[in-house]
N, CA, C and O atoms as a CHARMM CRD file, in Angstrom:
* protein
*
  304
    1    1 MET  N    -24.05400  18.40600  45.68500 PROA 1      0.00000
    2    1 MET  CA   -23.32200  17.32300  46.42600 PROA 1      0.00000
    3    1 MET  C    -23.25800  17.77400  47.96100 PROA 1      0.00000
    4    1 MET  O    -23.04000  18.93800  48.29900 PROA 1      0.00000
    5    2 LYS  N    -23.45200  16.82100  48.76000 PROA 2      0.00000
    6    2 LYS  CA   -23.40300  17.06100  50.19100 PROA 2      0.00000
    7    2 LYS  C    -21.99700  16.71400  50.70800 PROA 2      0.00000
    8    2 LYS  O    -21.38600  15.69000  50.40300 PROA 2      0.00000
    9    3 LEU  N    -21.53500  17.72200  51.56000 PROA 3      0.00000
   10    3 LEU  CA   -20.34000  17.51800  52.06500 PROA 3      0.00000
   11    3 LEU  C    -20.29700  16.36900  53.18600 PROA 3      0.00000
   12    3 LEU  O    -21.21500  16.22900  53.99400 PROA 3      0.00000
   13    4 PRO  N    -19.23800  15.62100  53.16700 PROA 4      0.00000
   14    4 PRO  CA   -19.20300  14.46700  54.09700 PROA 4      0.00000
   15    4 PRO  C    -18.79700  15.00100  55.48000 PROA 4      0.00000
   16    4 PRO  O    -18.23400  16.09000  55.59600 PROA 4      0.00000
   17    5 LEU  N    -19.10200  14.19400  56.55100 PROA 5      0.00000
   18    5 LEU  CA   -18.69900  14.68600  57.84900 PROA 5      0.00000
   19    5 LEU  C    -17.36100  13.80000  58.04000 PROA 5      0.00000
   20    5 LEU  O    -17.31400  12.57200  57.96400 PROA 5      0.00000
   21    6 ILE  N    -16.30400  14.66000  58.29800 PROA 6      0.00000
   22    6 ILE  CA   -14.91000  13.88300  58.35200 PROA 6      0.00000
   23    6 ILE  C    -14.28900  14.40900  59.66800 PROA 6      0.00000
   24    6 ILE  O    -14.66100  15.42400  60.25700 PROA 6      0.00000
   25    7 SER  N    -13.27000  13.56100  60.05500 PROA 7      0.00000
   26    7 SER  CA   -12.57700  13.90200  61.31900 PROA 7      0.00000
   27    7 SER  C    -11.55800  14.99500  60.88600 PROA 7      0.00000
   28    7 SER  O    -11.30300  15.32700  59.72800 PROA 7      0.00000
   29    8 GLY  N    -10.98300  15.53100  62.12300 PROA 8      0.00000
   30    8 GLY  CA   -10.15100  16.51600  61.94300 PROA 8      0.00000
   31    8 GLY  C     -8.77700  15.98500  61.34600 PROA 8      0.00000
   32    8 GLY  O     -8.10900  16.64500  60.55000 PROA 8      0.00000
   33    9 GLN  N     -8.43900  14.78700  61.78800 PROA 9      0.00000
   34    9 GLN  CA    -7.29400  14.06800  61.28800 PROA 9      0.00000
   35    9 GLN  C     -7.27500  13.89000  59.69900 PROA 9      0.00000
   36    9 GLN  O     -6.28600  14.14300  59.01100 PROA 9      0.00000
   37   10 LYS  N     -8.44700  13.44100  59.22800 PROA 10     0.00000
   38   10 LYS  CA    -8.60800  13.33300  57.78700 PROA 10     0.00000
   39   10 LYS  C     -8.51700  14.62200  57.00800 PROA 10     0.00000
   40   10 LYS  O     -7.93800  14.70000  55.92400 PROA 10     0.00000
   41   11 LEU  N     -9.08400  15.57700  57.58000 PROA 11     0.00000
   42   11 LEU  CA    -8.99300  16.93900  56.97300 PROA 11     0.00000
   43   11 LEU  C     -7.51900  17.48700  57.03800 PROA 11     0.00000
   44   11 LEU  O     -7.09500  18.25900  56.17700 PROA 11     0.00000
   45   12 LEU  N     -6.83100  17.09500  57.99400 PROA 12     0.00000
   46   12 LEU  CA    -5.34200  17.50300  58.11900 PROA 12     0.00000
   47   12 LEU  C     -4.60800  16.82200  56.95400 PROA 12     0.00000
   48   12 LEU  O     -3.79500  17.42700  56.25500 PROA 12     0.00000
   49   13 LYS  N     -4.94600  15.49600  56.77900 PROA 13     0.00000
   50   13 LYS  CA    -4.31300  14.78400  55.64000 PROA 13     0.00000
   51   13 LYS  C     -4.53500  15.36100  54.21900 PROA 13     0.00000
   52   13 LYS  O     -3.65100  15.42300  53.36400 PROA 13     0.00000
   53   14 ILE  N     -5.88900  15.80200  54.05500 PROA 14     0.00000
   54   14 ILE  CA    -6.30500  16.31300  52.77700 PROA 14     0.00000
   55   14 ILE  C     -5.60100  17.65600  52.54200 PROA 14     0.00000
   56   14 ILE  O     -5.12500  17.90400  51.43400 PROA 14     0.00000
   57   15 LEU  N     -5.52900  18.47200  53.49100 PROA 15     0.00000
   58   15 LEU  CA    -4.82800  19.84400  53.42500 PROA 15     0.00000
   59   15 LEU  C     -3.38900  19.68600  53.30400 PROA 15     0.00000
   60   15 LEU  O     -2.73100  20.50800  52.66600 PROA 15     0.00000
   61   16 SER  N     -2.87100  18.70700  53.86000 PROA 16     0.00000
   62   16 SER  CA    -1.30200  18.42700  53.91600 PROA 16     0.00000
   63   16 SER  C     -1.08100  17.99500  52.37600 PROA 16     0.00000
   64   16 SER  O     -0.12800  18.45300  51.74600 PROA 16     0.00000
   65   17 PHE  N     -1.86400  17.22800  51.88000 PROA 17     0.00000
   66   17 PHE  CA    -1.75800  16.78600  50.39300 PROA 17     0.00000
   67   17 PHE  C     -1.94100  17.97300  49.43700 PROA 17     0.00000
   68   17 PHE  O     -1.34800  17.92600  48.35900 PROA 17     0.00000
   69   18 LYS  N     -2.61300  18.90100  49.69500 PROA 18     0.00000
   70   18 LYS  CA    -2.72400  20.25800  48.89700 PROA 18     0.00000
   71   18 LYS  C     -1.76600  21.12500  49.16800 PROA 18     0.00000
   72   18 LYS  O     -1.93000  22.25000  48.69500 PROA 18     0.00000
   73   19 GLY  N     -0.56000  20.88200  49.95500 PROA 19     0.00000
   74   19 GLY  CA     0.52100  21.86900  50.00700 PROA 19     0.00000
   75   19 GLY  C      0.51600  22.50200  51.49700 PROA 19     0.00000
   76   19 GLY  O      1.45000  23.24300  51.80400 PROA 19     0.00000
   77   20 PHE  N     -0.44400  22.24800  52.37000 PROA 20     0.00000
   78   20 PHE  CA    -0.32900  22.94100  53.64800 PROA 20     0.00000
   79   20 PHE  C      0.49300  22.30500  54.58500 PROA 20     0.00000
   80   20 PHE  O      0.54300  21.07600  54.63300 PROA 20     0.00000
   81   21 VAL  N      1.20900  23.09400  55.40900 PROA 21     0.00000
   82   21 VAL  CA     2.19900  22.50700  56.37200 PROA 21     0.00000
   83   21 VAL  C      1.83900  23.14000  57.74500 PROA 21     0.00000
   84   21 VAL  O      1.48800  24.30900  57.90100 PROA 21     0.00000
   85   22 SER  N      1.99000  22.10600  58.81900 PROA 22     0.00000
   86   22 SER  CA     1.67300  22.59700  60.17300 PROA 22     0.00000
   87   22 SER  C      2.74800  23.58300  60.55400 PROA 22     0.00000
   88   22 SER  O      3.96200  23.41200  60.43900 PROA 22     0.00000
   89   23 VAL  N      2.12700  24.62800  61.02100 PROA 23     0.00000
   90   23 VAL  CA     2.96000  25.84700  61.67900 PROA 23     0.00000
   91   23 VAL  C      3.04100  25.75500  63.18100 PROA 23     0.00000
   92   23 VAL  O      4.11600  25.92700  63.75600 PROA 23     0.00000
   93   24 ARG  N      1.91200  25.48400  63.83600 PROA 24     0.00000
   94   24 ARG  CA     1.87900  25.45100  65.23800 PROA 24     0.00000
   95   24 ARG  C      0.64300  24.72800  65.66100 PROA 24     0.00000
   96   24 ARG  O     -0.28800  24.54200  64.87700 PROA 24     0.00000
   97   25 GLN  N      0.63300  24.26000  67.08400 PROA 25     0.00000
   98   25 GLN  CA    -0.44900  23.59500  67.59800 PROA 25     0.00000
   99   25 GLN  C     -0.64100  24.36900  68.96500 PROA 25     0.00000
  100   25 GLN  O      0.31100  24.86100  69.57000 PROA 25     0.00000
  101   26 ARG  N     -2.03200  24.44000  69.42700 PROA 26     0.00000
  102   26 ARG  CA    -2.21200  24.87500  70.55500 PROA 26     0.00000
  103   26 ARG  C     -3.44700  24.12700  71.09400 PROA 26     0.00000
  104   26 ARG  O     -4.57200  24.37400  70.65900 PROA 26     0.00000
  105   27 GLY  N     -3.21200  23.19700  72.06000 PROA 27     0.00000
  106   27 GLY  CA    -4.36800  22.28500  72.41000 PROA 27     0.00000
  107   27 GLY  C     -4.75000  21.47400  71.27100 PROA 27     0.00000
  108   27 GLY  O     -3.94500  20.86200  70.56800 PROA 27     0.00000
  109   28 SER  N     -6.02100  21.48900  71.11000 PROA 28     0.00000
  110   28 SER  CA    -6.60200  20.51100  70.06400 PROA 28     0.00000
  111   28 SER  C     -6.77600  21.19600  68.59500 PROA 28     0.00000
  112   28 SER  O     -7.41400  20.62500  67.71000 PROA 28     0.00000
  113   29 HSD  N     -6.17800  22.42600  68.41200 PROA 29     0.00000
  114   29 HSD  CA    -6.13900  23.11000  67.19400 PROA 29     0.00000
  115   29 HSD  C     -4.90400  23.22100  66.52200 PROA 29     0.00000
  116   29 HSD  O     -3.91300  23.61100  67.14000 PROA 29     0.00000
  117   30 ILE  N     -4.84600  22.89900  65.23500 PROA 30     0.00000
  118   30 ILE  CA    -3.56200  22.91800  64.54000 PROA 30     0.00000
  119   30 ILE  C     -3.67400  23.93600  63.39300 PROA 30     0.00000
  120   30 ILE  O     -4.60700  23.91500  62.59000 PROA 30     0.00000
  121   31 GLN  N     -2.68900  24.81100  63.36300 PROA 31     0.00000
  122   31 GLN  CA    -2.59200  25.89600  62.29300 PROA 31     0.00000
  123   31 GLN  C     -1.73500  25.47400  61.20200 PROA 31     0.00000
  124   31 GLN  O     -0.56600  25.14900  61.41100 PROA 31     0.00000
  125   32 LEU  N     -2.30400  25.46100  59.94600 PROA 32     0.00000
  126   32 LEU  CA    -1.64300  25.20100  58.84900 PROA 32     0.00000
  127   32 LEU  C     -1.31600  26.30700  57.83500 PROA 32     0.00000
  128   32 LEU  O     -2.13600  27.22400  57.79300 PROA 32     0.00000
  129   33 LYS  N     -0.31100  26.37600  57.05100 PROA 33     0.00000
  130   33 LYS  CA     0.01600  27.40600  56.10700 PROA 33     0.00000
  131   33 LYS  C      0.54000  26.91000  54.87700 PROA 33     0.00000
  132   33 LYS  O      1.36500  25.99700  54.86200 PROA 33     0.00000
  133   34 ASN  N      0.04600  27.53700  53.69700 PROA 34     0.00000
  134   34 ASN  CA     0.63700  27.04300  52.57500 PROA 34     0.00000
  135   34 ASN  C      1.65300  28.06700  51.90800 PROA 34     0.00000
  136   34 ASN  O      1.88300  29.11400  52.51300 PROA 34     0.00000
  137   35 ALA  N      2.21400  27.83900  50.80300 PROA 35     0.00000
  138   35 ALA  CA     3.20500  28.62500  50.17500 PROA 35     0.00000
  139   35 ALA  C      2.64900  30.09200  49.98100 PROA 35     0.00000
  140   35 ALA  O      3.43200  31.03400  50.10000 PROA 35     0.00000
  141   36 ASN  N      1.42700  30.29200  49.71000 PROA 36     0.00000
  142   36 ASN  CA     0.82700  31.53600  49.44200 PROA 36     0.00000
  143   36 ASN  C      0.59400  32.42700  50.68500 PROA 36     0.00000
  144   36 ASN  O      0.16700  33.57600  50.56400 PROA 36     0.00000
  145   37 GLY  N      0.88700  31.86500  51.89100 PROA 37     0.00000
  146   37 GLY  CA     0.70200  32.42600  53.16000 PROA 37     0.00000
  147   37 GLY  C     -0.67900  32.35100  53.69300 PROA 37     0.00000
  148   37 GLY  O     -1.05000  33.12700  54.57400 PROA 37     0.00000
  149   38 ILE  N     -1.49700  31.39100  53.16000 PROA 38     0.00000
  150   38 ILE  CA    -2.93100  31.27200  53.68000 PROA 38     0.00000
  151   38 ILE  C     -2.91000  30.52700  54.94100 PROA 38     0.00000
  152   38 ILE  O     -2.30700  29.45600  54.87100 PROA 38     0.00000
  153   39 LEU  N     -3.45900  30.85000  56.16700 PROA 39     0.00000
  154   39 LEU  CA    -3.33700  30.27200  57.43600 PROA 39     0.00000
  155   39 LEU  C     -4.81400  29.72700  57.71200 PROA 39     0.00000
  156   39 LEU  O     -5.80700  30.45200  57.66600 PROA 39     0.00000
  157   40 ILE  N     -4.83700  28.39300  57.99800 PROA 40     0.00000
  158   40 ILE  CA    -6.04300  27.80000  58.34000 PROA 40     0.00000
  159   40 ILE  C     -5.79600  27.14400  59.69600 PROA 40     0.00000
  160   40 ILE  O     -4.70400  26.65600  59.98800 PROA 40     0.00000
  161   41 THR  N     -6.93100  27.15200  60.57400 PROA 41     0.00000
  162   41 THR  CA    -7.02100  26.38400  61.75300 PROA 41     0.00000
  163   41 THR  C     -7.84200  25.37100  61.61100 PROA 41     0.00000
  164   41 THR  O     -8.96200  25.55400  61.13500 PROA 41     0.00000
  165   42 VAL  N     -7.38600  24.05900  62.02900 PROA 42     0.00000
  166   42 VAL  CA    -8.12500  22.98100  61.92700 PROA 42     0.00000
  167   42 VAL  C     -8.40000  22.18700  63.38200 PROA 42     0.00000
  168   42 VAL  O     -7.46300  21.71400  64.02500 PROA 42     0.00000
  169   43 PRO  N     -9.58300  22.11200  63.75700 PROA 43     0.00000
  170   43 PRO  CA    -9.73700  21.55000  65.07600 PROA 43     0.00000
  171   43 PRO  C     -9.70200  20.02000  64.98500 PROA 43     0.00000
  172   43 PRO  O    -10.33100  19.37500  64.14600 PROA 43     0.00000
  173   44 ILE  N     -8.83800  19.46100  66.00900 PROA 44     0.00000
  174   44 ILE  CA    -8.75300  18.06600  66.11200 PROA 44     0.00000
  175   44 ILE  C     -9.35800  17.56500  67.31600 PROA 44     0.00000
  176   44 ILE  O     -8.81600  17.73400  68.40800 PROA 44     0.00000
  177   45 HSD  N    -10.60700  16.87100  67.16200 PROA 45     0.00000
  178   45 HSD  CA   -11.23300  16.49200  68.36400 PROA 45     0.00000
  179   45 HSD  C    -11.52600  15.03800  68.24000 PROA 45     0.00000
  180   45 HSD  O    -12.15400  14.67400  67.24500 PROA 45     0.00000
  181   46 LYS  N    -11.13800  14.13000  69.15700 PROA 46     0.00000
  182   46 LYS  CA   -11.25400  12.75900  68.94000 PROA 46     0.00000
  183   46 LYS  C    -12.59500  12.17000  68.64400 PROA 46     0.00000
  184   46 LYS  O    -12.69200  11.34100  67.74000 PROA 46     0.00000
  185   47 LYS  N    -13.58200  12.51900  69.30500 PROA 47     0.00000
  186   47 LYS  CA   -14.88200  11.92700  69.15000 PROA 47     0.00000
  187   47 LYS  C    -15.97900  12.66800  68.27500 PROA 47     0.00000
  188   47 LYS  O    -17.10400  12.20700  68.08500 PROA 47     0.00000
  189   48 ARG  N    -15.52400  13.84900  67.77400 PROA 48     0.00000
  190   48 ARG  CA   -16.53100  14.65000  66.92600 PROA 48     0.00000
  191   48 ARG  C    -15.96700  14.94700  65.69500 PROA 48     0.00000
  192   48 ARG  O    -14.80100  15.33900  65.64500 PROA 48     0.00000
  193   49 PRO  N    -16.71700  14.79700  64.58000 PROA 49     0.00000
  194   49 PRO  CA   -16.37500  15.30600  63.24300 PROA 49     0.00000
  195   49 PRO  C    -16.23000  16.91000  63.21600 PROA 49     0.00000
  196   49 PRO  O    -16.71000  17.58400  64.12700 PROA 49     0.00000
  197   50 VAL  N    -15.59200  17.45300  62.20300 PROA 50     0.00000
  198   50 VAL  CA   -15.47100  18.87500  62.05100 PROA 50     0.00000
  199   50 VAL  C    -16.86400  19.26600  61.66200 PROA 50     0.00000
  200   50 VAL  O    -17.47900  18.58800  60.83900 PROA 50     0.00000
  201   51 SER  N    -17.35400  20.26500  62.18300 PROA 51     0.00000
  202   51 SER  CA   -18.86500  20.86100  61.86400 PROA 51     0.00000
  203   51 SER  C    -18.81300  21.40500  60.51900 PROA 51     0.00000
  204   51 SER  O    -17.77100  21.82600  60.01800 PROA 51     0.00000
  205   52 ILE  N    -19.97700  21.39300  59.91700 PROA 52     0.00000
  206   52 ILE  CA   -20.32400  21.71000  58.51500 PROA 52     0.00000
  207   52 ILE  C    -19.85600  23.23100  58.29600 PROA 52     0.00000
  208   52 ILE  O    -19.24200  23.60200  57.29600 PROA 52     0.00000
  209   53 GLY  N    -20.21100  24.02200  59.31600 PROA 53     0.00000
  210   53 GLY  CA   -19.90000  25.49800  59.20700 PROA 53     0.00000
  211   53 GLY  C    -18.31500  25.74900  59.08700 PROA 53     0.00000
  212   53 GLY  O    -17.79300  26.49900  58.26200 PROA 53     0.00000
  213   54 VAL  N    -17.62600  24.96800  60.08200 PROA 54     0.00000
  214   54 VAL  CA   -16.19500  25.16600  60.06800 PROA 54     0.00000
  215   54 VAL  C    -15.52900  24.58500  58.73300 PROA 54     0.00000
  216   54 VAL  O    -14.58500  25.15400  58.18500 PROA 54     0.00000
  217   55 LEU  N    -16.08900  23.43100  58.26900 PROA 55     0.00000
  218   55 LEU  CA   -15.64400  22.78800  57.16300 PROA 55     0.00000
  219   55 LEU  C    -15.77700  23.78000  55.82700 PROA 55     0.00000
  220   55 LEU  O    -14.86300  23.88800  55.00900 PROA 55     0.00000
  221   56 HSD  N    -16.84800  24.37600  55.74200 PROA 56     0.00000
  222   56 HSD  CA   -17.29100  25.37000  54.84800 PROA 56     0.00000
  223   56 HSD  C    -16.27900  26.52900  54.78800 PROA 56     0.00000
  224   56 HSD  O    -15.79600  26.89000  53.71400 PROA 56     0.00000
  225   57 LYS  N    -15.94700  27.14200  56.04000 PROA 57     0.00000
  226   57 LYS  CA   -14.94400  28.15300  56.08900 PROA 57     0.00000
  227   57 LYS  C    -13.62200  27.72800  55.80200 PROA 57     0.00000
  228   57 LYS  O    -12.88600  28.56300  55.27600 PROA 57     0.00000
  229   58 ILE  N    -13.11600  26.45600  56.07100 PROA 58     0.00000
  230   58 ILE  CA   -11.83200  25.97700  55.70000 PROA 58     0.00000
  231   58 ILE  C    -11.74500  25.76900  54.17900 PROA 58     0.00000
  232   58 ILE  O    -10.73000  26.08700  53.55900 PROA 58     0.00000
  233   59 LEU  N    -12.79300  25.24500  53.60500 PROA 59     0.00000
  234   59 LEU  CA   -12.73300  25.03200  52.19700 PROA 59     0.00000
  235   59 LEU  C    -12.64100  26.41500  51.45200 PROA 59     0.00000
  236   59 LEU  O    -11.89400  26.56400  50.48500 PROA 59     0.00000
  237   60 ARG  N    -13.42600  27.40200  51.94100 PROA 60     0.00000
  238   60 ARG  CA   -13.44500  28.86000  51.39300 PROA 60     0.00000
  239   60 ARG  C    -11.94800  29.40800  51.50100 PROA 60     0.00000
  240   60 ARG  O    -11.36500  30.00000  50.59300 PROA 60     0.00000
  241   61 ASP  N    -11.46800  29.14000  52.64800 PROA 61     0.00000
  242   61 ASP  CA   -10.09000  29.84500  52.85600 PROA 61     0.00000
  243   61 ASP  C     -8.90000  29.13600  52.11200 PROA 61     0.00000
  244   61 ASP  O     -7.91100  29.74700  51.70800 PROA 61     0.00000
  245   62 SER  N     -9.07300  27.95400  51.99100 PROA 62     0.00000
  246   62 SER  CA    -7.97800  27.07400  51.30300 PROA 62     0.00000
  247   62 SER  C     -8.22500  26.94700  49.75500 PROA 62     0.00000
  248   62 SER  O     -7.52100  26.29400  48.98500 PROA 62     0.00000
  249   63 GLU  N     -9.37000  27.70000  49.41600 PROA 63     0.00000
  250   63 GLU  CA    -9.72000  27.80800  47.85400 PROA 63     0.00000
  251   63 GLU  C     -9.87500  26.37500  47.19700 PROA 63     0.00000
  252   63 GLU  O     -9.56500  26.18200  46.02100 PROA 63     0.00000
  253   64 LEU  N    -10.31000  25.50500  47.92000 PROA 64     0.00000
  254   64 LEU  CA   -10.70400  24.00500  47.39300 PROA 64     0.00000
  255   64 LEU  C    -12.09400  24.14300  46.99000 PROA 64     0.00000
  256   64 LEU  O    -12.91700  24.74800  47.67800 PROA 64     0.00000
  257   65 SER  N    -12.37200  23.56000  45.82700 PROA 65     0.00000
  258   65 SER  CA   -13.79200  23.50500  45.43700 PROA 65     0.00000
  259   65 SER  C    -14.49300  22.26800  46.11200 PROA 65     0.00000
  260   65 SER  O    -13.84500  21.29100  46.48700 PROA 65     0.00000
  261   66 ARG  N    -15.70600  22.36100  46.22600 PROA 66     0.00000
  262   66 ARG  CA   -16.46300  21.20200  46.85400 PROA 66     0.00000
  263   66 ARG  C    -16.32000  19.94300  46.25000 PROA 66     0.00000
  264   66 ARG  O    -16.25600  18.93500  46.95500 PROA 66     0.00000
  265   67 ALA  N    -16.25300  19.87700  44.86100 PROA 67     0.00000
  266   67 ALA  CA   -16.12100  18.62500  44.00600 PROA 67     0.00000
  267   67 ALA  C    -14.74200  18.12900  44.28900 PROA 67     0.00000
  268   67 ALA  O    -14.57500  16.92500  44.48000 PROA 67     0.00000
  269   68 GLU  N    -13.66300  19.03300  44.33300 PROA 68     0.00000
  270   68 GLU  CA   -12.31400  18.48800  44.45200 PROA 68     0.00000
  271   68 GLU  C    -12.14900  17.96000  45.88100 PROA 68     0.00000
  272   68 GLU  O    -11.38900  17.02300  46.12200 PROA 68     0.00000
  273   69 PHE  N    -12.90900  18.60700  46.87200 PROA 69     0.00000
  274   69 PHE  CA   -12.73700  18.13700  48.30000 PROA 69     0.00000
  275   69 PHE  C    -13.29300  16.71500  48.41800 PROA 69     0.00000
  276   69 PHE  O    -12.66300  15.83600  49.00600 PROA 69     0.00000
  277   70 ILE  N    -14.47800  16.50900  47.85000 PROA 70     0.00000
  278   70 ILE  CA   -15.12200  15.24500  47.86800 PROA 70     0.00000
  279   70 ILE  C    -14.32300  14.13300  47.23600 PROA 70     0.00000
  280   70 ILE  O    -14.32900  12.97800  47.66400 PROA 70     0.00000
  281   71 GLU  N    -13.61300  14.56300  46.16000 PROA 71     0.00000
  282   71 GLU  CA   -12.85600  13.63600  45.48600 PROA 71     0.00000
  283   71 GLU  C    -11.68200  13.12100  46.44100 PROA 71     0.00000
  284   71 GLU  O    -11.41300  11.94200  46.67300 PROA 71     0.00000
  285   72 LEU  N    -11.01800  14.29400  46.96100 PROA 72     0.00000
  286   72 LEU  CA    -9.99700  13.94700  47.83600 PROA 72     0.00000
  287   72 LEU  C    -10.41400  13.06800  49.12900 PROA 72     0.00000
  288   72 LEU  O     -9.67200  12.20200  49.59100 PROA 72     0.00000
  289   73 CYS  N    -11.53300  13.35100  49.59800 PROA 73     0.00000
  290   73 CYS  CA   -12.13300  12.57100  50.70500 PROA 73     0.00000
  291   73 CYS  C    -12.18700  11.07500  50.31100 PROA 73     0.00000
  292   73 CYS  O    -11.82100  10.22400  51.12200 PROA 73     0.00000
  293   74 ASN  N    -12.61300  10.75700  49.14500 PROA 74     0.00000
  294   74 ASN  CA   -12.76400   9.49200  48.68300 PROA 74     0.00000
  295   74 ASN  C    -11.47800   8.75400  48.36600 PROA 74     0.00000
  296   74 ASN  O    -11.34800   7.53900  48.52200 PROA 74     0.00000
  297   75 ASN  N    -10.51300   9.58800  47.89900 PROA 75     0.00000
  298   75 ASN  CA    -9.12700   8.94000  47.48400 PROA 75     0.00000
  299   75 ASN  C     -8.12000   9.02300  48.71700 PROA 75     0.00000
  300   75 ASN  O     -7.04300   8.44200  48.57900 PROA 75     0.00000
  301   76 ILE  N     -8.34400   9.61600  49.76800 PROA 76     0.00000
  302   76 ILE  CA    -7.30900   9.61500  50.75100 PROA 76     0.00000
  303   76 ILE  C     -7.80800   8.89800  51.98400 PROA 76     0.00000
  304   76 ILE  O     -7.07700   8.77600  52.96600 PROA 76     0.00000
């Protein structure tokens, strides 16, 4: 399954749904943290989707499977 190109805003909604809370923001980057203490930085750029490499890193750090992420993309 191929990962979809999504905006930072949509990625932020998906991670918030999975229990991540915004901790701070500096410029166009928002840091999120969950109850386990995992810290993730999400870039929020208006005209560009999140790059595939950054998306892979965020999925790995957030412990989201590829299938679960794609399902959440389609439902949110």
